[in-house]
C-alpha positions as CSV (number, residue, x, y, z in Angstrom):
1,M,22.7,-13.3,-16.9
2,L,19.3,-14.0,-17.0
3,R,16.9,-14.9,-20.6
4,T,13.2,-14.5,-20.2
5,G,11.6,-17.0,-22.8
6,G,8.5,-19.0,-23.4
7,N,4.9,-18.2,-24.7
8,S,2.1,-17.5,-23.2
9,Q,-1.4,-18.3,-24.5
10,H,-4.2,-16.4,-22.6
11,H,-7.4,-18.9,-22.6
12,G,-9.1,-18.4,-19.8
13,I,-8.3,-17.8,-16.4
14,H,-4.4,-17.7,-16.9
15,H,-2.7,-19.2,-13.2
16,P,1.3,-19.1,-14.1
17,W,3.9,-20.9,-12.7
18,P,7.2,-18.7,-12.6
19,V,10.2,-21.0,-13.5
20,L,13.6,-20.9,-14.0
21,V,15.2,-23.2,-16.4
22,F,18.5,-24.4,-16.2
23,S,20.9,-27.3,-17.3
24,I,22.5,-30.0,-15.7
25,G,24.6,-32.6,-17.6
26,G,22.7,-31.6,-20.1
27,R,19.6,-32.0,-19.0
28,R,16.8,-29.2,-18.7
29,L,15.4,-28.8,-15.3
30,A,13.5,-26.0,-13.8
31,A,12.7,-24.4,-10.2
32,K,9.9,-21.9,-9.0
33,T,11.5,-18.6,-8.7
34,L,10.5,-17.6,-5.7
35,A,13.0,-20.5,-4.4
36,V,15.9,-19.2,-6.1
37,T,17.9,-16.3,-4.9
38,E,21.3,-15.5,-7.4
39,V,22.4,-17.3,-10.1
40,A,26.0,-16.7,-10.1
41,R,29.3,-17.8,-11.8
42,W,30.7,-21.0,-9.9
43,S,33.3,-19.9,-7.2
44,K,36.0,-22.6,-5.9
45,S,34.5,-25.2,-3.6
46,I,35.6,-26.2,-0.4
47,P,35.2,-30.5,0.4
48,V,34.0,-31.2,3.9
49,S,32.6,-34.3,5.1
50,G,29.8,-35.1,7.1
51,Q,26.5,-37.4,7.0
52,T,23.9,-35.3,4.5
53,P,23.7,-37.4,1.1
54,F,25.4,-35.5,-1.8
55,V,26.5,-32.6,0.6
56,T,30.4,-32.8,0.0
57,A,31.2,-28.9,0.2
58,V,30.7,-25.5,0.3
59,V,31.5,-22.2,-1.3
60,R,32.3,-18.8,-0.2
61,L,30.0,-16.2,-1.9
62,D,30.6,-12.7,-0.8
63,H,30.7,-13.5,3.1
64,V,28.5,-16.3,3.6
65,V,30.1,-20.0,3.3
66,L,27.0,-22.2,2.1
67,P,26.6,-25.5,1.7
68,V,26.6,-26.9,-1.8
69,F,24.0,-29.6,-3.3
70,D,25.7,-31.9,-5.8
71,L,22.6,-32.4,-8.0
72,A,25.1,-33.8,-11.0
73,A,26.5,-36.7,-8.3
74,S,22.5,-37.3,-7.8
75,L,21.8,-37.6,-11.3
76,Q,24.7,-39.5,-12.2
77,C,26.1,-37.0,-14.2
78,A,28.5,-34.1,-14.6
79,V,28.0,-30.8,-15.2
80,Q,28.6,-29.2,-18.6
81,G,31.0,-26.4,-19.5
82,S,34.3,-24.9,-19.0
83,H,32.2,-21.7,-17.3
84,P,30.0,-23.6,-15.2
85,L,27.4,-21.3,-12.9
86,C,26.3,-21.4,-9.4
87,L,22.4,-21.8,-8.7
88,R,21.5,-20.4,-5.1
89,V,18.4,-21.6,-3.4
90,K,16.3,-21.5,-0.6
91,H,15.9,-24.4,1.4
92,P,14.0,-25.1,4.7
93,L,17.7,-25.5,6.4
94,G,18.8,-22.5,5.0
95,E,20.8,-21.3,1.9
96,M,22.6,-23.6,-0.5
97,V,24.1,-23.5,-3.9
98,M,24.5,-26.5,-6.8
99,Y,26.9,-26.3,-9.5
100,I,25.1,-26.2,-13.5
101,D,26.0,-25.7,-16.5
102,E,27.3,-22.8,-18.1
103,A,24.2,-22.8,-20.5
104,I,22.5,-19.0,-19.0
105,P,19.0,-20.2,-17.2
106,V,15.5,-18.6,-18.8
107,L,13.2,-17.3,-17.3
108,H,9.8,-19.2,-17.8
109,S,6.0,-18.7,-17.1
110,V,4.0,-22.3,-17.1
111,D,0.4,-22.1,-17.0
112,D,-1.1,-24.3,-14.1
113,S,-3.1,-26.4,-16.5
114,M,0.2,-27.5,-18.1
115,I,1.7,-29.1,-15.0
116,Q,1.7,-32.5,-14.6
117,P,3.3,-35.5,-12.4
118,Y,6.9,-36.1,-12.6
119,Q,6.9,-39.3,-14.5
120,G,10.4,-40.0,-12.7
121,T,12.1,-41.0,-9.6
122,D,15.4,-39.7,-9.8
123,L,14.9,-36.3,-8.0
124,P,11.9,-34.6,-5.6
125,A,9.8,-32.7,-7.7
126,E,6.5,-30.7,-7.8
127,G,5.2,-31.8,-11.1
128,S,6.9,-31.2,-14.5
129,Y,6.0,-29.8,-18.0
130,I,6.1,-30.6,-21.7
131,D,8.3,-28.4,-23.8
132,G,8.8,-29.8,-27.0
133,L,9.9,-33.4,-26.6
134,D,10.9,-33.0,-23.1
135,E,9.6,-33.6,-19.8
136,I,11.1,-30.7,-17.9
137,P,10.7,-31.4,-13.8
138,I,10.0,-28.5,-11.6
139,L,12.7,-29.5,-8.5
140,S,11.4,-29.3,-5.4
141,V,14.0,-27.5,-3.9
142,S,12.7,-28.2,-0.5
143,K,13.1,-31.7,-0.7
144,L,16.6,-32.2,-1.2
145,G,19.1,-34.0,1.0
146,M,15.9,-34.8,3.1
147,G,15.2,-38.3,1.2
148,S,12.7,-39.6,-0.1
């Protein structure tokens, strides 16, 4: 369910950041591959109430019930496609999932010299890189739901 992409240039010392590029609401985002544990078809979610911002549902994957972090709501957009995907990620408080667009995520290797500070303030990011005309934020999964 993954494609590989990106052209790596080998100039001098190369320190790659392996990332998974996915989209939410048509917007491309990335997460370090070490933070991602699975990409699967979306399962029906069960609404729950609670005090954690943007965690309003849970899903059952195999024999595990996981909280859903609604990154689309946080970004004030809607997931696109009739067959959305589930991105399962590691978080300091335990694994959780995010509802993502149906576009198949792509594995990239980004040279650390290409990483720059993320210019936006709409999500926690470890940095970003430029791909064409787009700035791709590298999501700081560990900071989701933890406040600013």
